[in-house]
N, C-alpha and C positions, 0 to 999 in steps of 0.2 A: 544458366545457374549462377554464374558469377555476379550479374547485377543484383540478384536476390540476396546473395551472401553479403554484398556491399550494403544493401539496405538493412540487413540483419545486424550489421555492426553499429548502426545508429543508436538503437536502444542501449547497447553495451556502453557506448561513449556517454550517452545522456545519464544513465544510472550512476556510472562511476564519477562523473563530474559533480553531480548533485551531492553524493555522499562525501566526496573529497573536500568540498567547500566546508561542510560541517566538521569533518575530521580535523581540518587545520585550524578551526576556530578555537581560540585559547581562552575565551571569556565565558561568562554565564550562558548556560544552554536554554534558559527560559524563553528567549526570543525564538529560538528554533522550534521548541516544543509548541509554542503558540502558532507559529507560521505553518509548521507541518500539520498540526491538527486541522487548521482551516483548509489547507490544500487537500488533505484526504477527504474532508467533508465535501468540498467542492467537486473533487473527482468522482466521489460516490454518487452524489445527487445530480450533478450537471453533465457528467461524462458517461460513467459506467451504466447507471440505471436507465437513462434515456436510450442509450445505444442497445441495451439488453431488451427493452420493450420494443424498440423499432425492429431489431433483428428477429425477435420472437414473432412479431406480427407478420413479418415477411416470410417466415419459414414455418408457420403453423404451430408455434409454441404458445400455449395458453398464457394469458397475462398473469393468472393466478400462480402458474408454475414459476414464472419469473419472480413474482413477489415472494413466493414460498422459498425460493433459493436465497434471496437476500435475508429474509426473516430467519431462515434456518441457520445461516452463518452467524447472525447476531446471537441467537440462542445457544449455538454450539460454543462460542467463545465465552458467553456468560456462564454456562455450566462448567466449562473448563476452569474459569477463574474461581468458581466456588469450590471445585475439587482441589485446586491448588491451595485454596485458603483454608481447607479442612485440616488444619494442624494446630497443635497446642503451642502457644507462645505467650510470654508475659509482656504486658505493656506497662510502661511507667505510670500511666494514668488509666483509670477505669473507663474513660470515655469510650463508648461503644463504636464510634465511627473513626477512631484513631487509625492512622495508616499502619499497616502491618510492619513490625520492626524486624521480622525475620529476613535476613539478607539473602538466604538461599531461595526463599520464596520470590523475592524481588528479582533476582538474576534469572531464575527459571522462567518467570513471567516474561522477562525481556527477550530471552532466547526464543520462546515460543512465538512471540510477536514478530521477531526478526525472521524466523523460519517461515512464517506465513507470508511475509513480504517477498522472500526469495521464491517461494512457491508461486506467488502471484506473478513474479517476473517470468518464471518458467511458462506459466499459462499464457502470458502475453506473447511469448515467442511461439507457442503452439497456435495461438490465434493468427499471428502473422503468417506462419508457414501454411496453415490451413487455408487462409485467405488467398495466398498466392497459388496454392494448389487448385483452388476453385476458380479464381479469376484474378489476373494480375492487377486490375484496377482496384479490386477489393483488398488485395494484399497491400497496395500502396496506401489506401485510406486507413487501414488498421495500423500500419506502420507509423503513419503520421500521428494517430491518436496515442499510440504507445510511447513514442518519443516525447510527446508533450507532457505526459505524466510520469515517465520513468525518472526524470530529474528529481521530482518530489519523492519518488520511491526510494531512491538512493539517500536523499536527505533524511527521510523518516527512519530508514534502517539504521543509519549511523547515529541519529539523535537518540533513538531508543536504547541502543547498546552502550553508547558513550555515557548516557545518563545513568545507566545501571552498573556498568563495569568500570567506569573511569576512562579518562582520555588516553591512557597509555596501554590499555589492554590490547594484545595482539589480535585477539579474536574479532575486534571491531573492523580492522583492515581486511582480514581474511574473509569475513562475512560480506563486506562490501564487494570484494573481488568476485565472490560467488554470486552475489546478487546481480552484478554487472554481466557475468557470463551466462546466467540463467536464461535470459531471453534469446541469446544467440543459439544456445543448445536447444531451446524450445522450437526455434524456427526450423532447425534441421530435422527434429522429430516430426513437427507439424507437416513439413513437406512430404515426408514418407507416409504419415498416417492419413492425411487429408481430413482434418477435423471438420465436421459438418457445421453449417452456419447456425443451426438450431442449438447444437451443443455449445457453440461459442456464446450464444445469448445466455444460456444458463450459467456458464462460467463467469460471464460479466456480472450477472446478478449476485452470484455467491460472493465474489470479491468486493462488490459494492457493500454488502453486509459486513464483510470483514473490515473494510475501511471505516465504516460508520462505527463499528465496535471499537477499533483501535484508537480512533480519534476521541470518542466520548469517554472511554474508560481508562485510557492510558495517557494520551498526550495532553489533552486540554485540562483535566483535573490537576495534573502536576504543574502545568504552565500557569494556571491561575490560582494556585494554592497560596502563593506569596503575594500579599496585597501591595507590596512595594512595586510589583511589576504591572503598573497601570497600562502600559502599552500593549499588554498581552491581548486584550480584546481587539484592539486596532490591528494587530498583526494577524489574528485569526480571520478577521473580515478581509484583510488584504490578501490572505491566502485564497479565500473563496473568490475574491474579485479577480485574482490572477488566473484561476481556472476558467472563470466566466469569460474573461477577455479572450483567452485562446479559443474557447468554443465559438465565440462570435466571429472571430477573425478567420478561423479555420474549422468550420463545421464539418464533421465526418460522420 
């Protein structure tokens, strides 16, 4: 049991370090928005979805179920955004596509996104625990995959909350700590429950849809809203290249 617990600490460390880097950043957050958006897109399309289809094929899960999981997550968060936006507020300009000026809407939106990332970290831990319960070698492979992208999970969680709440809000650090602890707790639960490989495949698909949604609707629109940040696109591509490099060097 002790070696598994030691492995379970790796995602905790990776998540916290990723978030802490952004937490200590004193300057403009636009570079982190661009980079995090690219990393989440890369993780969704180059890591989670391919792994979901592969695990699904090996365990009798229809490819349409995997696709439906990803699509369902995207639609769920789109509907949630619409519900959050169904409030009356005044804009300084009648421009229909102007960003909502309601601060409560903005912060609620950020908290929901952050909560989704924490839940994803918990599910990562469940996948690790379930993998070790089924086969130690599978557990090691899942752990490697999780550690690779949990650094970016911590970055994204802090970036979203810091951008919405400000750099000195205590909730940012507390949420980062919760995000870091979530995979460790998930491992302990997964070891007890023994999550099936088929269920892991569906979970991966759902969170790929969540990552696509958060990247395209939350991070990248804000990152590229200011035309003075011309390096934004380059940083987005760099984030995708970062994920691709890890996948090529350590395929799991």
